[in-house]
N, C-alpha and C positions, 0 to 999 in steps of 0.2 A: 466204527460207529460214532456218529457225531454226539457230542455232549452239550448240555446247556451251558452257555458261557456266562460267567458271573464277574462283574466288575466290583471290586472291593475298594471303597474310599475310606481310608483309615490312616492316621499318622502314628499309631502305636504299633510297633513291630510285634510285640507279644500278642496283641489282639489279632493281627494279620495271621500269625502262625496258628493261632487257635482256630480261626475261621477256616483256614486252609485244611487243617487236620480234620475238621468236621465235614467239610464238603468234598474234598478230594478222596478217592478218584472218581466219585459219581458225577462231579461237576468240573468244568474247566474254568480256572480262576486266573485273573490278572489284576494288578493293583495300581492304585493312584494314591498319592500321599496327601492331596488336598483337592478342593473343589475346582480350582482353576486347571490343574493337571487332569482332573477327572473328566472335564468337558472335552479335552483333546483326546484322551484315551477312549472315551465313549465313541467319538467320531471315527477313530482308527480301528478300535476293536469290535464295534457293533455288538454290545452285550445283549443277552436275552433277559438278564436280571441284574439289578444294581443293589448292593448293600452299602449304605452310606452312614458314616458318622456325622455328628453335627459340629462339635467343637474341633475345628481344624484350622491350621494357619492358612494365610493367603486368601482363601475363600471358604467360608463355613458351609455346612450342609444345607442351611436354609436358602442361602443365595444360590448354591449349586442347583437345588431343586427348582427354583424359579427360572434360572437360565436354561435348565434342561427342558422344562415344559414349554418354554418359548420356541423350541425347535420341533417342527411337526414330525420329523422322523423318529423322535423319541417319545411321542405321546403315549404309545402303547406299551412301553417298556416299564414293568413294575419296579418300584423303588421301595426298599425296606430300610427304615431308619434303625440304627443300632447306636444308642447313646446313653451316657450316664445321666442325662437330664430326664428326670423321672416325674416331674410335677405334671399335674393334669393339664395345665395350660400349654406345656411343651408338647405333650402327646396330642392334644387337640389341634395345636398348630401344625404338627406333622401330618395329620390326616386331612386337615384343611388344604394343605399344599398338594395333596394327591398321593400320599404314601399308601402302599398296599398293606403294610404291616409296620408296627412300631415295637421294637424290642428295647429293653432297658438293660444296662450293664450293672453288675456282672451277669453273664449268661450261663445257663445250664446247657452244656454241649448237646446232650441227647434231646432235650426239649427244643432247642433251637433248630436242630436238624429235622425233627419231626414236624414242627410248624412250617419250616421252609418247604419240605416235601409236599405238605398239604396245600400250601399256597401255589406251588407249581401245578398240582393236579387241578385245583379250582380254576386257575387262570388258563389252563389248557396250553401251557408253554411247551414249545417244541424248538429244537435247535434250527436256526435259520442258516442259510448258506452265507459264509463269511469271505471277505476278500483276502484277509490275512490270517495266518495262524498265530497262536499266542506267542510262540517263540520269535516271531517277527516283530512283535510290538516292542517299542522302546519308550523311555520316559521323555516326554516332550516339555517338561516344566521349564527348562532353561530357555528353550526356543520361544516360549510364550512371552517372555519378558520383552522381546523386541527392542533391545537397547539402541540408542542413537549410534550413528556411524562412528566407530572408534577413531580416536586421533592416532595417526601413524606414529610409531616409535621414532625417536630422534636418531638421525644417521650418525655413524661413528665419526669421532672428531678427526679431521684431516688437517694437514699443514695449511696454514692460511696462504692464499695467493693474492697478489696485488691486483686489484681491479684496474682496468685501463682508465686513465684520467679522462673524464668527459671533455669534449671539445668546447671551448668557450663560445658564448653566443656570438653569432655573426653580426658584424657591423658593416653596413653598406659604405664602401669607401667613396669619398668625394671624387667627382670626375677631375681629370688633370686640368690644371689651369692653362688656358690657352697661351701659347707663347706670343709675346709682343712682336708684332710685325715691324720690321725696320722701316723707318721713314727717312726719306731724304730731305734734308732741309729742316727748317724749324717747324714744330707742330703748333697749330693755332689752338686757342682756348676752346673754340667750338668743337674742333676735332677731338680734343682731349675729353670734353664732356660727353660726346657721343661714344667714345671708346669706354668711358667709365660706366655708361648705362648698359652697354652691350656685355660687359663682364658680369656673369651670373653670380660671382662671389660678392659683388657689391649690392645685390638685390636680396633682401631677407626672404622674400616670397619665393624666389627662384633658387635659393640656396638649398642644396640637398640636406635632408635631415638624417641624423644617425639613429640607428635602432639600439636602444638600451635594454639589457636583460631585465625582466620583471620577476621578482621573487614573491611567491604567494605568502600571505600572512600566516604565521604559525597559529594553529588552533589553540584556544585557551584550554589548559588542563582541567579535567573534571575534578570538582572538590571531593575529597575523601571523607566519608562519614566519620563522625567522632567516635561512635561505639558500634560494636558488633551487634547485629540484630538477630534475635532468636525467635523462632516460631515454636511455641510449646503447645502440642496437641495432646490434651489430657482431659478426660471427662470427669475425673474424680476431683472435687473441689479442694480437698485437703492436700492432695499431691500438687495440684496446680498452685495453690497458695504457698506451699513450702518452696517450690521452685522459684516462684516470683519473689518471695521475700529474700531468698538466699542469693539471687543473681541480679536483682534490679539495680544494685549499686554499680555493677561493672558492665552490665549488658542492657540493651534495649529489648524489652520483652513484648512479644505479640502472642496472644492466646487464642486458641480455637478449641471448642468442646467436642468436635466430631470431625470426621474426615472431609465431608463436603464443605463445611465452613473453612477448614484448613486450606483447601485448594483455592477457594475464593480469596482468602487473605494472603496466601502466598503469591498469587498473581498480582494482587493490588499493592502489597507492601514489600515484596521481594526480600525475604529474610536471608541471612548469610548461613545459618545453621538451623537444622530441624531437630527437635526433640519430640519423638513420636511414641505414644503408648501403643501396645499391641492390640488390646481389646477396646475398640471404640464403637459408638453407635453410628448407624447409617453407612459406615464404611470402615473396615478393619484397618489397623495400622499397616498390615502387610499389603493390602490393596492400595493404600495411600502411597506407600513406598514404591510400588510398581509404577504408579502413575507419575510420580516425581522423577523416577529414573527414565521414563519414556519422554519426559519433557526436555527440550533442548536448552531451556534456561536454567533448569535445576538439576540436571542429571549429574553434574559435578559437585553439587552442594553436599557438605557433610551431613550425615544423619546419625543421631544417637537414638537407638531403639531401646525403650524401657518396657519391661513386661514382667508380670508375676509368673508367667509360664516360661521357665528358663531351662528346659531340658536341652540336651546336646543336639537333638533333632531340630528344635526351634532355633537354636543359634546357627546351625548349618543353613537353615532356610534363610535367615537374615543375611548371612554371608553371600549366598547365591543372589539375593536381591540387591546387593551392593551397599549394605549398611556399613557405616564407618566403625561404630562401636556398639556393643550390646551391654546393657546395664540391667541386672536383675533387680526386681523389687523384693523386699524394701531396700532402699539405698540411702546413703547419706549425702548431704550437700557437698562435703569434702570430696567424695568420689566423683560426683558430677562436675564440680568445679575444676578438678584436676584434668578430667577428660577434655573439657572445653579449653583449658590452657594448652594442652598438648595439641589439639586441633588447630588453634589459632597460631601456634608457634611453627607449624609446618610451612615449608617454603612454597608449596603450591596453594596455600589458602589465600583466596582473594575475596574481598568484600564487595558487595553490590554498591554501585555508585549512582546509577540513574533510578532513583526511587523517591517517593513522596514521604513526608513526615508522618509519623504515627502518634496519635494521642488517644489515650484510652482512660475512661473512668472505670474504676474498679467498684465492686459491690460495696466494699467498706466505705468508700467515699459517699455513695448515695445513701447508705445507712446513716452516716454521720450528718448529712444534710437533712435527712428526714427527722433525726433526733432533735436538731436545732429548730426545725420547722414546728415541732409539737410544743416546744418550750418558749419560743420567742414570737414576737409579733410578726405578721406577714411582711411588713415593710422592712423590718430588720433582716429577715431571712432573704428577701429579694436582694438587698444590698450585699449580704454576705455571698450569695451565689454569683452576683455580678462581679464582686471583687475577686472571688476565687477564679472565675474564668479570665479576668483581666491579668491576674498573676500568671496563669498558665500561658497566656498569649505572650506576655512580656518575656517569660523564661524561654519560650520557643524562638522568639525573634532575636534574643541576645545569644 
């Protein structure tokens, strides 16, 4: 007898085991650890019902719901949110996105099963024919990353062989000098002049020209930037200011408050190292990491991932994404500085060379200007601002 198939989107193994114990054997369950993996599992497993957490790595439940409803084949599949977010605004947002039910954690197993059975009866859910059995479904998370074509491993060292010496450039040999015809008797001056004109070696225009090898000019080496450029993607002002204050003397700092802005500034300013927070607005740090690793210009760039959610499962996710180092919050600047030194000391670390200069006014500078504006005459403030910009320009040119 066919059973209703349930897709469980949850990154906590204890919650997964609890849901399985409540639903099985009456339901058929399969699991995805995040929203990005859940979209692939939904297409492969064809669930009749989806139970979805909200706070998940890579892609959260909100974004998963939006992506799912954008696909016509899943419009009729009920989605039940199960989350620790219990505020009214969160519950309202869940129903606005089209959720059939919203449960808050922790759950009462008996009540959860009773409400889920009621939902199945009200929705009139019945098992649909499936292309695959649950045992045939696999985790497709790694395949979704679609990394660039890997660079082949270096071949084993072999004994060096002497390459054949290239042949020198061909030079057209001059034609043989015609032999002087023997003359009987004394040669007149007119005959000597005619013979001199007939000799091609005496006429510069008729003299054959030799071909000389031409060597192309050597390209000028690209200038190496003076300092390593960091892109710090952090929406918390205190953390961003701490990182900027602790690293600005040794590194060039570019800041972005969210994932979308980070992509724009990465393409424009080409940083050498990324420092990415896990929880960001508009795009999570996990999604930003996936996009950087899919980009041929940044897929080899080191990424330091900082997050307040530092469970073993989260760290495993970041390793699968290709993150260089994981740093749990709260952290000290000594820890971050040592990680940066280790990355820069690696033999395969390469700085970007073809990039534009970056100049940024920080909030503190604008506040300082506004303070002077309120206490001094306008003409004095204008002169101060003009002098400030001139000093920055001179520092940049020198």
